DOKEGU-260264 format. One record per residue (C-alpha): x, y, z. Coordinates in steps of 0.2 Angstrom, whole numbers, plus 5000, padded with zeros to 4 digits. Layout:
! DOKEGU-260264
vogu xx:X yy:Y zz:Z
...
//
This chain:
! DOKEGU-260264
vogu xx:5104 yy:5874 zz:4591
vogu xx:5090 yy:5870 zz:4603
vogu xx:5078 yy:5857 zz:4601
vogu xx:5064 yy:5869 zz:4597
vogu xx:5074 yy:5877 zz:4583
vogu xx:5078 yy:5860 zz:4576
vogu xx:5060 yy:5855 zz:4576
vogu xx:5055 yy:5872 zz:4568
vogu xx:5069 yy:5869 zz:4554
vogu xx:5063 yy:5851 zz:4552
vogu xx:5045 yy:5857 zz:4550
vogu xx:5050 yy:5870 zz:4538
vogu xx:5060 yy:5858 zz:4527
vogu xx:5045 yy:5846 zz:4527
vogu xx:5033 yy:5860 zz:4522
vogu xx:5045 yy:5864 zz:4507
vogu xx:5046 yy:5846 zz:4501
vogu xx:5027 yy:5844 zz:4501
vogu xx:5025 yy:5861 zz:4492
vogu xx:5038 yy:5855 zz:4479
vogu xx:5028 yy:5839 zz:4476
vogu xx:5012 yy:5848 zz:4475
vogu xx:5019 yy:5860 zz:4462
vogu xx:5028 yy:5846 zz:4451
vogu xx:5012 yy:5836 zz:4453
vogu xx:5001 yy:5850 zz:4446
vogu xx:5012 yy:5852 zz:4430
vogu xx:5009 yy:5841 zz:4415
vogu xx:5027 yy:5845 zz:4408
vogu xx:5037 yy:5845 zz:4424
vogu xx:5046 yy:5860 zz:4431
vogu xx:5064 yy:5866 zz:4431
vogu xx:5073 yy:5870 zz:4447
vogu xx:5073 yy:5889 zz:4443
vogu xx:5054 yy:5888 zz:4441
vogu xx:5052 yy:5879 zz:4457
vogu xx:5063 yy:5892 zz:4466
vogu xx:5053 yy:5906 zz:4459
vogu xx:5036 yy:5899 zz:4463
vogu xx:5040 yy:5894 zz:4481
vogu xx:5051 yy:5909 zz:4485
vogu xx:5067 yy:5898 zz:4489
vogu xx:5085 yy:5901 zz:4485
vogu xx:5093 yy:5891 zz:4471
vogu xx:5104 yy:5882 zz:4484
vogu xx:5090 yy:5877 zz:4495
vogu xx:5079 yy:5872 zz:4480
vogu xx:5093 yy:5861 zz:4473
vogu xx:5096 yy:5853 zz:4490
vogu xx:5078 yy:5848 zz:4492
vogu xx:5077 yy:5842 zz:4474
vogu xx:5092 yy:5831 zz:4476
vogu xx:5085 yy:5823 zz:4491
vogu xx:5068 yy:5819 zz:4483
vogu xx:5077 yy:5813 zz:4467
vogu xx:5089 yy:5801 zz:4478
vogu xx:5073 yy:5793 zz:4485
vogu xx:5064 yy:5792 zz:4469
vogu xx:5051 yy:5804 zz:4473
vogu xx:5056 yy:5815 zz:4458
vogu xx:5065 yy:5811 zz:4442
vogu xx:5075 yy:5823 zz:4431
vogu xx:5072 yy:5823 zz:4412
vogu xx:5085 yy:5827 zz:4399
vogu xx:5078 yy:5844 zz:4398
vogu xx:5081 yy:5847 zz:4417
vogu xx:5063 yy:5847 zz:4421
vogu xx:5057 yy:5837 zz:4437
vogu xx:5043 yy:5825 zz:4437
vogu xx:5035 yy:5814 zz:4450
vogu xx:5045 yy:5798 zz:4452
vogu xx:5040 yy:5779 zz:4455
vogu xx:5040 yy:5781 zz:4474
vogu xx:5025 yy:5793 zz:4472
vogu xx:5017 yy:5781 zz:4461
vogu xx:5020 yy:5767 zz:4474
vogu xx:5011 yy:5778 zz:4487
vogu xx:4997 yy:5781 zz:4476
vogu xx:4995 yy:5762 zz:4473
vogu xx:4995 yy:5760 zz:4492
vogu xx:4982 yy:5773 zz:4494
vogu xx:4971 yy:5766 zz:4481
vogu xx:4973 yy:5749 zz:4488
vogu xx:4968 yy:5755 zz:4506
vogu xx:4953 yy:5765 zz:4499
vogu xx:4946 yy:5752 zz:4486
vogu xx:4951 yy:5735 zz:4494
vogu xx:4940 yy:5738 zz:4509
vogu xx:4933 yy:5724 zz:4520
vogu xx:4917 yy:5725 zz:4510
vogu xx:4926 yy:5723 zz:4494
vogu xx:4937 yy:5709 zz:4500
vogu xx:4921 yy:5700 zz:4505
vogu xx:4914 yy:5702 zz:4488
vogu xx:4930 yy:5695 zz:4480
vogu xx:4930 yy:5680 zz:4492
vogu xx:4912 yy:5677 zz:4487
vogu xx:4917 yy:5677 zz:4469
vogu xx:4931 yy:5665 zz:4472
vogu xx:4920 yy:5653 zz:4481
vogu xx:4906 yy:5654 zz:4468
vogu xx:4918 yy:5652 zz:4454
vogu xx:4930 yy:5640 zz:4462
vogu xx:4944 yy:5651 zz:4455
vogu xx:4954 yy:5666 zz:4461
vogu xx:4947 yy:5683 zz:4460
vogu xx:4956 yy:5699 zz:4457
vogu xx:4953 yy:5718 zz:4460
vogu xx:4963 yy:5729 zz:4449
vogu xx:4963 yy:5748 zz:4449
vogu xx:4968 yy:5760 zz:4434
vogu xx:4979 yy:5776 zz:4434
vogu xx:4984 yy:5783 zz:4418
vogu xx:4994 yy:5769 zz:4409
vogu xx:4996 yy:5759 zz:4425
vogu xx:4987 yy:5745 zz:4432
vogu xx:4988 yy:5740 zz:4451
vogu xx:4983 yy:5724 zz:4457
vogu xx:4974 yy:5730 zz:4474
vogu xx:4968 yy:5713 zz:4480
vogu xx:4969 yy:5694 zz:4476
vogu xx:4956 yy:5682 zz:4484
vogu xx:4964 yy:5665 zz:4483
vogu xx:4965 yy:5649 zz:4493
vogu xx:4975 yy:5633 zz:4493
vogu xx:4962 yy:5625 zz:4482
vogu xx:4961 yy:5640 zz:4470
vogu xx:4979 yy:5648 zz:4470
vogu xx:4982 yy:5664 zz:4460
vogu xx:4992 yy:5666 zz:4444
vogu xx:5010 yy:5665 zz:4449
vogu xx:5014 yy:5681 zz:4439
vogu xx:5000 yy:5692 zz:4447
vogu xx:5002 yy:5698 zz:4464
vogu xx:4997 yy:5714 zz:4474
vogu xx:5006 yy:5728 zz:4466
vogu xx:5010 yy:5734 zz:4448
vogu xx:5004 yy:5724 zz:4433
vogu xx:5009 yy:5726 zz:4415
vogu xx:5005 yy:5720 zz:4397
vogu xx:4988 yy:5727 zz:4396
vogu xx:4985 yy:5721 zz:4379
vogu xx:4985 yy:5703 zz:4384
vogu xx:4976 yy:5703 zz:4400
vogu xx:4957 yy:5704 zz:4402
vogu xx:4958 yy:5718 zz:4415
vogu xx:4970 yy:5727 zz:4404
vogu xx:4959 yy:5726 zz:4389
vogu xx:4945 yy:5735 zz:4399
vogu xx:4957 yy:5749 zz:4403
vogu xx:4961 yy:5751 zz:4385
vogu xx:4943 yy:5749 zz:4380
vogu xx:4939 yy:5764 zz:4391
vogu xx:4949 yy:5775 zz:4378
vogu xx:4945 yy:5779 zz:4360
vogu xx:4955 yy:5772 zz:4346
vogu xx:4967 yy:5787 zz:4345
vogu xx:4971 yy:5786 zz:4363
vogu xx:4974 yy:5767 zz:4361
vogu xx:4986 yy:5770 zz:4347
vogu xx:4996 yy:5783 zz:4357
vogu xx:4997 yy:5770 zz:4372
vogu xx:5004 yy:5757 zz:4360
vogu xx:5017 yy:5769 zz:4354
vogu xx:5022 yy:5772 zz:4372
vogu xx:5021 yy:5754 zz:4378
vogu xx:5021 yy:5743 zz:4363
vogu xx:5012 yy:5727 zz:4362
vogu xx:5025 yy:5713 zz:4363
vogu xx:5020 yy:5694 zz:4362
vogu xx:5019 yy:5687 zz:4379
vogu xx:5013 yy:5670 zz:4373
vogu xx:5011 yy:5662 zz:4356
vogu xx:4993 yy:5667 zz:4356
vogu xx:4996 yy:5686 zz:4361
vogu xx:4987 yy:5698 zz:4350
vogu xx:5000 yy:5711 zz:4345
vogu xx:4993 yy:5719 zz:4329
vogu xx:4985 yy:5736 zz:4331
vogu xx:4970 yy:5731 zz:4320
vogu xx:4967 yy:5715 zz:4329
vogu xx:4968 yy:5723 zz:4346
vogu xx:4956 yy:5738 zz:4341
vogu xx:4944 yy:5725 zz:4335
vogu xx:4945 yy:5716 zz:4351
vogu xx:4942 yy:5732 zz:4361
vogu xx:4927 yy:5736 zz:4350
vogu xx:4919 yy:5720 zz:4356
vogu xx:4924 yy:5724 zz:4374
vogu xx:4916 yy:5741 zz:4373
vogu xx:4900 yy:5733 zz:4366
vogu xx:4899 yy:5719 zz:4379
vogu xx:4907 yy:5727 zz:4394
vogu xx:4916 yy:5711 zz:4397
vogu xx:4934 yy:5706 zz:4393
vogu xx:4941 yy:5689 zz:4390
vogu xx:4958 yy:5682 zz:4386
vogu xx:4962 yy:5664 zz:4382
vogu xx:4981 yy:5659 zz:4383
vogu xx:4986 yy:5677 zz:4377
vogu xx:4995 yy:5680 zz:4394
vogu xx:5000 yy:5662 zz:4398
vogu xx:4998 yy:5645 zz:4389
vogu xx:4983 yy:5635 zz:4396
vogu xx:4976 yy:5650 zz:4406
vogu xx:4961 yy:5660 zz:4403
vogu xx:4954 yy:5676 zz:4412
vogu xx:4938 yy:5685 zz:4412
vogu xx:4935 yy:5703 zz:4418
vogu xx:4921 yy:5716 zz:4421
vogu xx:4923 yy:5734 zz:4423
vogu xx:4922 yy:5743 zz:4440
vogu xx:4913 yy:5760 zz:4437
vogu xx:4914 yy:5777 zz:4446
vogu xx:4898 yy:5786 zz:4451
vogu xx:4900 yy:5796 zz:4434
vogu xx:4901 yy:5779 zz:4424
vogu xx:4920 yy:5780 zz:4421
vogu xx:4929 yy:5764 zz:4421
vogu xx:4941 yy:5765 zz:4436
vogu xx:4946 yy:5747 zz:4438
vogu xx:4940 yy:5729 zz:4436
vogu xx:4936 yy:5713 zz:4444
vogu xx:4942 yy:5697 zz:4436
vogu xx:4943 yy:5678 zz:4438
vogu xx:4957 yy:5666 zz:4431
vogu xx:4956 yy:5648 zz:4427
vogu xx:4962 yy:5635 zz:4415
vogu xx:4958 yy:5637 zz:4397
vogu xx:4949 yy:5620 zz:4397
vogu xx:4939 yy:5625 zz:4412
vogu xx:4934 yy:5642 zz:4405
vogu xx:4928 yy:5634 zz:4389
vogu xx:4916 yy:5623 zz:4399
vogu xx:4910 yy:5636 zz:4411
vogu xx:4911 yy:5653 zz:4402
vogu xx:4893 yy:5658 zz:4404
vogu xx:4894 yy:5654 zz:4423
vogu xx:4910 yy:5663 zz:4426
vogu xx:4903 yy:5678 zz:4416
vogu xx:4888 yy:5680 zz:4427
vogu xx:4899 yy:5679 zz:4443
vogu xx:4911 yy:5692 zz:4437
vogu xx:4898 yy:5704 zz:4431
vogu xx:4889 yy:5702 zz:4448
vogu xx:4905 yy:5705 zz:4457
vogu xx:4909 yy:5721 zz:4447
vogu xx:4892 yy:5728 zz:4450
vogu xx:4894 yy:5725 zz:4469
vogu xx:4911 yy:5732 zz:4470
vogu xx:4905 yy:5748 zz:4459
vogu xx:4890 yy:5750 zz:4471
vogu xx:4902 yy:5749 zz:4486
vogu xx:4912 yy:5764 zz:4479
vogu xx:4896 yy:5774 zz:4478
vogu xx:4891 yy:5772 zz:4495
//
């Protein structure tokens, strides 16, 4: 086979792979191999070969009902894109200013469905980040300030469904794990448009977060500050002003 033929075959395979990802991504319930073959006009053998390659690299996962859905590799690409789009030089500068004003590390998180991605951390030797938080995936939304903002953007029924999917395990002795107590917290977060956690995620640590809003007013992420519980108790009002101002500036940068 000549080089031109090989190039053409490679382009054709890449096109088919992208079309499979588009089709699967557009289906809420996932698609079977037969459905994909029919939609794309491919033979069963070609479809299964391409699906096996995508599954091996974690771009697709296969359910017990033989339906294919997007895998974690796609989510990883999504987080990288959001980080590149959201954590611009302007936004990083805003977080640096927050860190300097608060004398505490500042975080930018973005939301996608049930997932929270830490897109940027502004820290310094004098103000290091929380050891467990780094750029990438973050969990335990029910005990983090930015996670409470994500949950507060949903109604109570949606929060209950989230808890059924993810649970609310105790991360520290002060973690709020009961549905009723968490819903009460989220009511306050909605009213104040600010979220606080004190020693729920880690002993002796506190965090305060304010929502990042899209042009339509939807909560798409958060900016937050972390410090010791004792420091937070003495500077809560100051830190609240800094985080609210930072969230407003980041939101404004997204609308430009």
